[in-house]
C-alpha angles and dihedrals in degrees: 000000000000110000113252092200113077114231115228097015124127115292090243091069098094129134118269130181117257116271121229109265092010110146086219090061142042137164117353116252112272115254106244139143095226133012120253111232112253090222111032100016091234119151101202115097148099134267100233104172131026119182094175120227115343137174117258103281095218099045113090111186124216111274091241093053103104094198143178093213121216114254128211138186113272111193139149121218127191116214111225092205104052103009096238114151110213150156112279091217138340116201093173123102119234117257129217109269111262102176131102117234109257119234088236091061092048091050093048092052091054091048091050094051091047091052094047091049093046088060091056094245093129096049113119093004117126110175137052138190121193135205103192134188118257084232093064135254106134117179096191096101092047092050092045087060087060094052102265118137122206114244126226118275111291091007122136119251142190089237125032114190128194113181110184090322104108094068090066094064115100092203105052095180092055093044097052091046091051092052093047092050091056094058109102125223109298091006131134134235116216116199123182121189144163104258121245087210088062092047091053097040095048097036092240094170093155090064082087108092143143114277093029100096101176138035112201138215119186084242093059094042091051088057092046092049092048088058090061096042098264136115132190113250101178139018137195129191129212135189094233112124089004092297134000131176132214117201126195110205133184137184115278136178122227116357094347126219139264129204126230095264089056093046090052091054092047090052092048090050091052089056092048092047102234089168095043114096090206091062092052094043087071087073088072090062092046090052095053095041095046095049091046092049092050091050092051091047093050093049091047091052091050092050089049089054095247121140120224131199130171137228128208115042090206126156090247089062094058099078092040095052092044094045091052091052092236118177134165091281091062101027114032095198144317116246121212134181093222110097089203090069097049113111092025130101139224111273116260096014141062096246107128126222109233140185118267088244090058089052090054091048091053091059094210119195091222132025115198110216108210095186108048093193087071097062099101091043096050095043088055097043097040107037088151090078095066094031088060092053097265127131136212114238122196106229090206093062094058094096131119 
């Protein structure tokens, strides 16, 4: 298991129980022998990934707050009945989004709308409702350019879009039913998600985080959609986050129908084993090996006299930085484009979050990029890093 206690950090960084009313905490996890599935309510399943006790992934404390930070269980469970991978429990409270929308996400949204329109699925449709992610990625402006008008809150629409929003719902059954209910007669439901097949295939163990309650396969979503009278007809895949999927679903009677692109995804997922606990259990090894490899690399760079900084204070970086035991001696700071994060620190450690201009001024030898999708964007916006002799290092490639 990845250590939840950072090695080499200040002695004050010790676990403490949540305080009542603390924004880093919330209700205590319910005492129960087995989880209840967030989608089908089943209780049979397998714990496939356990990252121990971790700080809330979306709460970045002030840099002058010495801690200790509250720690909470972070575990993934695979439901045997419907195949939905999900958080066992999440006692943290959601934070206000602090991030800035990456250019890669903006470009992917435009690509997705173009592909949907090219298939004729927007033709004759006039209204749209959107369930967006708190991290950004709205399609409303793009769809407005194609003649679709947003409906009033809770109104029904010809097109209902959910772009990385569904995963943030604690009650998955209620959330999918709500979205289905808002689709007007003859309308379509568009669901975009980070693929569980990608997470398994690429060992993306740190996709597991507080606030993200579900991790979808097309297989599991097909089952969830069937429960509300829908079936996916078409699917598209994108390179974002290593592999994301967009499903277009419509109402169907009986068993429903799936098009060839959906059937191809379902077949691929069967080969990967998205419903096989053994396939997901490999993520535990990836977690331990990745954190250990990063720790060894950081120590080696320090011994060699090279300075290391980071870029991208994303929630996915929290467990990796903490598991590697990174402190300011090994990682001088993590730069981020979001002004709301400046003056804060990475949860569970004393590594500060700094402005990109501060990163440039530090002239680090290596800059660990915690969100690989940002590479083109940061190389363009911060040419001074490489001009000064520094190099960008993909944190995801630092594995045995």
